[in-house]
N, C-alpha and C positions, 0 to 999 in steps of 0.2 A: 233295134236303132232307136237311140233316144235323141229327142229334138231338145236343144239347149237354146235358150232366147238371151240373147246379148243386149244390152241397153248401154250405150255411150252417150255421155253429155258433151255436147259442143258449145263452144263459145266464140262467136265469130266477132273479131274486131277489126276495126278499119283504121288505118294510119291517117291521119290527120296532119296536114303539113300548114303551119301556121307562121307567119312571118312576123318577127319581133323586131321592133325598132328601137335602138340603144340611145339614151339620153345621158352623155358624159356628165354634164353639169349636175343632173338629179342624183347621178350616182356617187359623184364626189361629195355633194353638200350632205348626202345620208350619211357616208361613212364617216365624216367630221363628226356630224351631229351625235352618231353613235359612239364613237370614239370619246369624245368630250363627255357624255353622260355617264360612260362606263368609267372613265377616269375619276370623275366626281364621285361617284357611288363607291369604288374601290377606297379613294382616300377617306371618306367618311368612315367606312367600315373599319380600316385601319386604325384610325384615331379612336374609335370606340373600343376596339380591342385592346389598344396601347393604354387607355385610361383605366380599363377594368382590369385587365390582366397582368399588367406590366408589375404591378406590386406583388400580385400572387406569384409569377414567376421568380422575381427578385428574391421573395420569401424562401421559396423553394430552394433556390439554389444557394442562399445561405445556409438554409437550415442543414442541407447535404453537406455543405462545407464545414459547418461547426461539428457536426456529427461525425466526419471523415476524421477531422481535426481531433476530436474526443477520442474515437477509436484507434487513432495512430498513438495517442498518449498512452493507450493501453495497451499497445502491442505486446509489451514485455510481460503483463500478466496473463496473457494467452499462451505462454509457452506450456510445454508439457509439465503434468505434475512431477512425473519423474524423468528426470535427464538422463539421458545415456552416456552423455558428455558433461562432466561437472565443470569444465574449464572454457569450453569454446563460446558458449553464450556470453560468460562473463569478459572474454577477449573481445567479442564483437560489441558488448556494452561499452567497453572502455573507449572504443573508437568515438564514442559521441562527444567525448571531453574535447576532441580536436575541433568538432564542429562548432562547439560552444566558444572555444578559444579563437577560432579564425572567423567562423562565418556569422556569428549572433552578433546583434547590435549590443553595444556596450551597455545600454541601460537594461537589457533583458538577460545578461549574463548570469547574474546572482539567481534569478529566478529559473532559468534553465538549468543551472547547476544544482538547486534544491530538487528539481524534479528527476534529474539523474540520481541524485543520492538516494532518493526513495526506491527509484527502480533498482539501484544496487542493493539497498537494504533487502529489498523484497527476494531478489536473487540469491543473497546470502542465507535467507531463510530458507529457500529451496535446496541449497547446497547442505545446510546443517541438517535438515530434516532426512535427505538422502543418506548422509553420513550415519544418522542414529538408526535408520533402518537397517543399513548394512551391517553396522556392528552388533544390533540386536540380533539378527539372523546368525551371523556368524558364532557369535557367544552362545546362544542355544545349540548350535552344532557343536561346540567345544565341551559343552556341559554333558551332552550325550555321548561322546567319545570318552570322556572321563568316568562315565558311570559303566563303561564296559571294562575300562582298566581296572576299576575297582571292583570288578566281578559282581555288580550290582544289576547289570543289565545283560542279557544274551547279545551276541554280535549281531544276529540275524534279526532280532527285534528292533536293535538300533538302527540298522539299516532301513527297514520298513518304517519305523518311526521318522527317520529323516526323511524318507522319500515322501510321506505323508506330509511334513512340515513345508518342504519345499513346494510341492503341488498347491498346498493350502496358501503360502505366501503368493505365488505366483497368482491365484486366484483372486486375493486380496489386492493386489496391486492393479491387477485387470479391472476390478470392481471399482476401486478408488478413482483411476484414469477415467472412467466411464462416467462416474458420478461428477468427476472434475469439469468433463467436457459438457454434461449437461447443466451444469451450474453455470458455466461460462457462457453458454448459450442463452440461458433464462435472464442472466443478470445483464447480458449485452442488449436482449429485447427489451427489458425493462428501462434499462438506460436510456435506449433510443427513443422510447415512447415518451418518458419524463422529459429528456431534451427536445423533442418536438413539440411538447406542450408548453414548456418553458419559452422557448424561442418564439413561438407563435403568439404568446401572451405579450413578450415584449416587443415584438414586432408590431402587434396591433396598436399597443400603447404608443409606440414612436410614429406608427401612421396617422393615428387620430392627433398627435401633437403637430406634426408636420400639415396635416389640414388646416387645422387652426391657425397655424403660422402662416399659410399661403393667404388665408382670408385676411388674416391682419395685415401682412406685407402689402397688399394691394392698396391699402388706404395711406402708405408710408413713402417716404423718399427713398432714393436707391441706396444711399449710403448707409444709414441705420439699419435698412432691411437687409444688405449684404451681412452687416455684423451680426446681427440677430440670427440669420440664418446659419451663419459659421459656427456661433456659440452652440445653437441646437444642435446641429450636426456632431460636433465635438461631444456633447453630452450623449448624445445616442451611442456613438463610438465607444466610450467609456461604460456606459450601462452593458452593453454587448459585452464588453470584455470582461467586466467583473461577473457578469453572468456566467460566460464561458468557463471561468476560474472556479465559480463556486461548484459548476455542474461538474467539473473535472474532478475536485477534490471528494466530492459525495460519490462518483463512480468508482475513485480510487479505495475509498472505504469500503463499498460493497464488496469488491473484488479481494481486499484483504480480510475481510470477515469470513467470506467463503473459504477463503485459502486455510484460514486459522481452523476452521470447523473441520476441513478434510485432514488436516494433519492429526487434529485430536482424534478423529475418527479412526484414522489408520493406527494410531497407538494402541487406542482401546481394542481394535481387531487384533493386533498382533498379541496381546496379552491374554485375549480370549482364545484364540489359535493354541497357544503353550497350554493354559490350565484345562482345556477342553480335552487335548491328547493325553495328558498326564492321567486325568480322571479316566478316559476310556481304557488306557493301558491299565491302570490299577484294577478297572472292574474286570477286564478279561483276565487278569491274574499275571500278565506279561512283567508287570512291575510291582515289586514288593511294597507293602504300605511303608514300611521304615524307609526304602530307598525313595519312595514318592515324596516322604515327607522331607527328607535329606535335599532331595532335588528343588523341591519348591524353596526351602529356606536359602539355599544357594542362590537360586534364581532372583529372590528377593535381595540378596546382598549384592548381587552383581548389578541389579537394576539400580540401586543405590549408587553404585560405583559409575554406573552409565551415565544417570543424571548428572552426578557432580562432574563429570568429565564434559557432558554437553553445557552445562552451566559457565565452566570455563572456557570452553571454545565459543561460546555465544558473546560472551563478555569481552575476550580478546578479540572477536571478529568486529564486534561494536566499535572497540577502541580504535582498532586499525582502521576502519572505515571513517569514523569522525576525524581522525588524524588526516586522513588522506584528503577530505574534504574540506578541512581548515587550510591545508597546504593550497589545495585550489583556489580557495578563496583569496588567499594572499596572492597567487599568481595573477587571478582577475584583477584585484587591486591595483596590480603592478601594470596590468595591460591597459587598464583605464587611463592610468597615469600618463602612459606611454602616448596613447591616443591623444590626450589633452595635450600633452607636449608638443606632439606633431603638428595637431591643428593650430597652436600658439604659434610655432616657427613658420608655418605656412601664412597664416594671417598677418605676422609680423613682416614677412619678406612682402606679401602682396601689397601690404598698405603704404609701402615705401614709394611705389610707382605714382599713383595719385598723390601722395604727399610731396612727391619731387616736382610734379606738374603744377599743383597748388602754390608750392613755395615760389616756384618761378613766376607766376601770375601775381602773387603778392609784392614780389621784388619789382614789378613793373616790367620785367623782361618778355611777357607774353600777353597778347593781345586777348580781350574778353571772348571775341568769335572763336579764336582757337582753343581756348580751355574747355570749353563744353565737348567740343569734337575730340581733343585728347582724353577727357575723362572717359568719355563713352567708349573708345577705343581700348584704354586701359582695362576699363571693367570689362570687355570683350575677352581680351587677351588673358585677364585673369581668371576669369570662368573657364576659359579653355584650358588653361594648365590644371586648374583644380578638377575639372572632368576629366582629364586624361590620367591624373593622379589616382582618382577614385577607380577609374576602367582598370587601370595597370594592376592597382592594389587586390582588386576583386580578380583578376584573372591569375595573379601571381599566387595569392592565397589559395585558389582552387588547386594549382599544381603542387603547391608545398602540402596541401591538404592530403592529396593522394601520396605523397612523398612520406609523410609522416605517419599515416594509417599503415601503409606498406610496411616502414621500418617497424612499427610498433606490434603489427601482427607477427611479424617473423620473430622478434625476441621472445614474444609472450608465447608463441608456439615451441619455440625451442625450450623454454621453462616447463611448458607442459609436458614435452616429452621426458624431459628429466624427471619430473614428478611421477609420470606414469612408471618409469623403471624404478622409482622409490617404492612406490604402492605395492609392485610386484615382489619387493623384499619382505613385505609384511607376511607372507605366507608362512615362513618359518614360525611365526608367534602363535599360529593357529594351531598349536600341538597341545597334549594334553597337560592339563594342570598349568597352563601358562596364560591364564586369562588376565591376570592383573598385569603380566607383561605386555600382553596384546594390547589393553586399553592405554597402558603406559605408551607403547609405540605409537598408538593413534595420536596420543595428545601430544607428543614430540613431533612428530611428522606433519600434523596439520598445523601446529603453530609454527614449526619453520617454513611450511608452505606459505602461510600468511604473510610472515616477516619478508621471505624473499619477494613475494608477489608485490607487497606494499613499496619495498625498496626500488624494484623495477619499475613500477607505475610513478613513483615519485621522480625518478630518474629520467623517464621518458616525458612526463608532464613538464619538468625544467627544461630539458632539451626542445621541446615544442615552442615552449614559451620564448625560449632565446632565439630560436630560428624565426619566429614571427616579428620578435623585436629588430633582429636584423632586416629583415625584409621591410618592415614599415620604415625604419629611419633611412634604409637605403633610397626608397623611392621617394622619401620626404626630402632627402637631400638633392637627388634628380630634381625635383619639382621646385626647390629653393633654387638651383643654378639655373633652371630654366626662365625663371622669375628674374633672375639677374641678368640673364642674357637678354630678355625682353627689355628691362630697364636699360641697359648699358647699350645694348645693339640696336634697339629699336626706337626707343623715346629719347634718348640721349642724342642720337643722330638725329631725329626729328626736331627736337627744341634746338639744335645748333642751326638747322636749316630755317627754323624760325627766327634767328636772330639772337638766341639767348648765349651770353657769354660762356665758353667752354670751360673756364677757370672756376666759374661759379658753379657751374655743373660737376665738375669733378670734385670739388670741395664737398658738395651735397651727398655725392656717392660715397666718399670716405667717412663721412658721418654716419652714413646708413650702413657700412661696413661695422664700424665701432658700435652702433646700437645693436647688430646682429650679434656681435660677440659678446655683449653686455647680457643679451637675451640668452644666450646659449648658457653662460655661466650661471644666470640666475636659475633657468631650468635645471641645470645639473646639480644645482645646490638644493633646489626643491625636490628634486628625485631622490638625492641622498637623505634627506629628512624623512621625507614620506616611506622611503625604504626600510629606514632605520627604526621608523614607529610601526610600520607593518611587521618586521622581524620580531621587534619585542612583543606585540600582539600575539604574533604566532607561537612564540615559545611560553607564553603566560597561558595561551591556550593549549598547547601540549601538556602543559604542567597540570592544567586543571583537569584534562582527559585521564591523564594517569592517575590523579586522586579519584576520579569517577570509576576509573576501572577497580582499584582496590575497594573503593566503597560498594560496587556492585556485587563483586565476588563475596565480600564479607556479608552483605544482607542476605544474598541467596545461600549462604552456607548456613545462616540464621534459619532461614525459611525450612531448609533441609532438615536442620536440627529438631525445630518444631514438627516436622513431618514425622521424623523418627521417634519422637515424643510421643506423638499421637498414636503411632503404629503399635509401639510397645504398651500403650495404654489399652488399646483395643484387644490385643492379643491377651492381655491380663484380666479381662473382663469375665465375669462369673457367668458365661453364656450356655456352657455344656455343648459346644459346637461338634457336629460329627466332622469326619474327615471331609467329606463332600462340600458341607456348609463353610469349614474353615478354609478351603480352596477358594470358594466363591468370595469369600471375605478378602481373601488376599488379592484376588484379581481386582475387586472393586477398589481397594486401597491403591494398587498400582494405577489403574485408570483414574482415580483422582490425583494423585501425586505427580503423574506425568503431565499435568495441565498447570502445574506452580509456575512453570516459566513463562516469559513473555517473549514474542517474536522481537524481531529487531526493528521492522517496518512499522508494526501496529502502533507503537507510541508516537511516531513521527507522522503517520498518517491520521491517527485520530487528533493528534494537536493541530494539524491543518485543517482538519473539518471544524474543529471546535473554534479555531481562530476565525475562519471564514463566517461561520454562524454568528459568533460575537460581532464581528465587523459588519455583517450585514443588519444586524439589530441596531447598532450604533447609527450606521448612514440612514436607516430608515426613520430613526428618531429625529436626525438632524434635518433630513429632508422635508419631513412634516411641519417642522418648525418654519423652514424657509416658505414652504406654503402657505402656510398661516400667516407669516409676515407678509407675504404677497398679496394675500386677499385682504388683509386690514389696509393695507397701504393703496390698493386700487380703489377700495370704498371711499378712502378719505381724498384722493385725488378727485374722483368722480364727483363729490360733492362740493369740491371747492372750485375746479375748473369749469367755467362756463363754455369757452370755446372748444370746438371739437379738435382743431389744429393742435392747440396747446395741451389737449388732453390726449391725444395719440402721441406726442412727443414725450411727456411724461411716462406714459404708459410703456413705451418701448424702452426708455431710461430704467423703468424698475423691472421690465422683464429681463433686460440685459443683466442687470444687477444681481437679479434672482438665478438666472443661469451661470452667471460666474461663481455665485455662492455654491450652487450644486456641483459644478465642476470641481470647486476646492475641496468639496467634502469626499468625491470620488478620489482626487488626488493626494488626499492627507494620508501620510503614513500610518501606519499601525500603532494603536495605543499601547503603552506600556502595562497599563491596568488589565487589557486583555490578554496579554502574556502571562500574568500573574493568575488570573482567572483560569486559564487553560492548565497551567501547572497544578493549581489546587484541586481542579475537575479530574485531570489524570491520577493524583495520587488517591482522591475519594474513589475512581472507578477501580482501582488496584486492589483497594480495601475492601471494596464489595465482591470484587471477584473471588477474593481469598477467604470471605466469609460464606460466599455461595458454595464454595467447594466444601467447607467445613459443615454446613448446613446439609448439602447433599450426602456427605458421608454418614452424619448423625441420624439422617433419615433413613438410609440403608440398615444401619445398625439397629435402630428401633424397630424397623419392620421385620428384620431377621429374628430379634428378640420376641416380638409378638407373634410370629410364625411357630416360634419353638415353643412358646406357651400354650398357643392354641393345641399344637401337636401332642403335647404333655397332658393338656386337659382331657383331650379326646382318647390319649392312652389310658388315664385314670379311670375314666367314665367305662372305657372297656374291660379294664382289670377288674373294677369294681363288679360290673355286671357277670363277668366269668366267676368269680370267688361267689357272688350270691347263688348263681345257677350251681355252682358245684356244692354248696352248702345244701341247699334244696333236693340236690340228687342224692346226696349221702343221708339225709333224713328219709328220703322215700325208700332207698335201698335198705337202710336199717330197720325202718317200719315194716317193710314187706318181707323181711328176713331173707332178702335176695342175697345180701352179704352179711355175713357176721361181724360181730363188734371187732374182733380180730383182724378181719381182712381190711375192714375200714382204717383200722389204726396203721395196718401195714402199707396201705395206698398212701394215706396222709404223710407218714413218716418218710415214704420213697421222695416225695415231694419237698420236704424239709429243708434238705441240702440246698435247693433251688432257692427257697425263699430266704435261707441264711446268707448265700451268695448275693442275692439283691439287696439283702439288708446292709452287707458289707460295702457294696458300691454305693448305696445311698448316703451311708456314713462319710465314705470317702469324698462323695462328690459335696457333701455338706462341710466338711472341712476345707476343700479345696475352695468352694465359695467365700467361706469366712475369711480364709488367709487371702485369698486374690482381693477381696473387698478392703482388706487392712492396707494390703499394698497399693491398691488404688486409692486408699484415701491419703497415703503418704505422699505417692506420686503427685497427687491433685495439688497437694499443699507446697511442694517443691519444685513443680514442673514450670517451664518458661514458656510464655506467649508472647510473640512479636507485635508489639503495638496492640495488645489486647486481644489479639486473634489467636484464641486456643480453642481446643475442644471443649465446649461449655460443660460444667459439672452436671447440669439438668439432663444431659443428653447420655451420661453414663452412670447416673444414679441407679440402682436396682432397688426392687420392692423388698424392704425389709421384713415384711410378713413373710416371704416365700410361701404363699398359699399352697401352690401345687405341690412341693417338696412335703408340708406339713400333711397334706389330705393323703399323699402317697404314704408316709410313715403310718398314719392311722389306719389306712387300709391293711397295711401290712401287720398292724399290730392285733387287728381284728382276726385276721387269718390266722395268726398264733393262738390267740385265745380259743378260735374254734378247734384247733388241734388239740390243745390242752383239753378242752371239754370232752372230745371224744375219748381221750385216753382215761379220764376219770371213770368214764361210763363203763 
């Protein structure tokens, strides 16, 4: 038995009953005091938070709004690099013109249209790049099938190589797509960071100006202060708008540059895949050397045809897009004219009501007390009619927009289905020995598609413009009828009640009707004159675009001629290239020459960026002059004025004048000299691009020649060492009597045919080099270089001494002398 001790702790509590006597007066007073103190503290805290945080939150919201707007503006650039459907996105993009024609403010229509034009050019570049890749891949497949039919390649080898081509093309597309997505993410992050910094700097500048203005306004009267504050706010809005525009075009350039880099990378990779597979097949013996040489030559010829086709398609697409947007500018001018005419008619009808009232008052038929009351009532009625017109116009435009977009998409999708059927008909052209027909089919098909699409787009744009015209003038007529009803049904009766003679009123109303008829006729004549001028301008623009199309095709053909000339010169260089080295050189040539084209969107985007940069530079210079003049004027006034009141009045006048000057600088139109500077800069950049390509090609050829010389030098050293060792070995063997003199002669004579063969090859190489140099000299004298851009003669000159060849001949002569000496012994 175990004894366990337990210990328990107790706490004894006693309940105490206490009686509390409540005092309602003290309780109520304490409650009110606490409530009042907490209310005061809360108000103080909210005031502090408001003063310190409201600007921060305002900046954050504005920054987010601006970044969202810029990202929305670039949403078209974030489409997939490879488009599974070449038409759907273009159809959706064309819906935006309805928004521009129907919903945009008339003052912003042209800017919005220009943004849409750049987006359409970017989309056209994507389509053309997709066409290029599809054509190149299908042409390679056709060439492989032709090799089978010409018995230069076994069918099973062709199937295996075609399968490898397909896999590598798919892998290439996947890699390019991933690289595209990485670039888009990186550029977007960089642009957002840059936008945040620029907007924050602009906001800090505006906040500092507002704080200074607040301190100064406290000392001024209310009216000058309100005007100064209004001008300052207007200036800040203009600064922010121009900053947003500048950031937008810069980001646009970043995206365009990245897209061009990816397109060039893709073209290079396609050439690399082709030449690598040909090299591997030749190395494995699956493709004979002669067949490989023929295949590569055919590939070069076909690539030239493809580049010529793409040049034509690009020039044609540019022409049709420029024609499309010239017509849309024409429609926008007509819409702006209609808006101004509708506004003029409404204002003319509206002014007749107060004019009638004032006329009755001047004739003495209306008391002074009734005049003010009737004018106020007339203003209210007119504002009500105008407000209803704006509301109805907005609602009806929204309905019409949906109707127009639905109709537009339906007709474009029908056209798209028709195109798909035509594309399927291209399969019969993918047969053997029909590459030229296949390319011709693509040219005709895409040209017809472009023409049909532009005709459909122009028809739909015109129909949308006409329906918007009917809507605008229909609602305008209703508003005018409503104003007439107000005039005749409300104010006419009111004036009769006030004792105005009815005959006098009816005469005034008849005069107003005649004035409206005259106004209508005047506006119709004005519309006719403006429309004729706009149509003449449109026709001149179209003629200019046709001339630019011919010039563009001609200049591009000259560039391709220069390209072919350079290609032939390089092939004729006395480089003694092996087959593998020749393949690499051809690949490098194709990679360089595939960059001679220019994208559709890049010149427009680059021009916008340069124009914005020149305008920013001009504005900054003029704004600096305004600030300097303000400083000088302020110092002069401070020294002249003694009284603080007069000094403040002069200062506010000077500040207002300075703000007005700055506003005029921001609102000033773009200078013509900046357009000329942009044009010259673009030409210079194009010339530099071609020179860079030429220099890059020259560097590659020079590097190849240097590597070849190094290899020959190493081979010569090795050959000389072998001959020396061989001579020493024969001397030792002869001296030691290991081999007899006759045996040595037999061994040397056995090697004599090899030496003679090597000598013949050396003679052939020297003759080939001399003839090639003569041909090179003739071609360099006769060759054509566009604008001075040709392969520089320094890049292709060869060393006249030919030291490696001379040393090799000396070594062979020594070897022959050595054999003769042994024979004489």
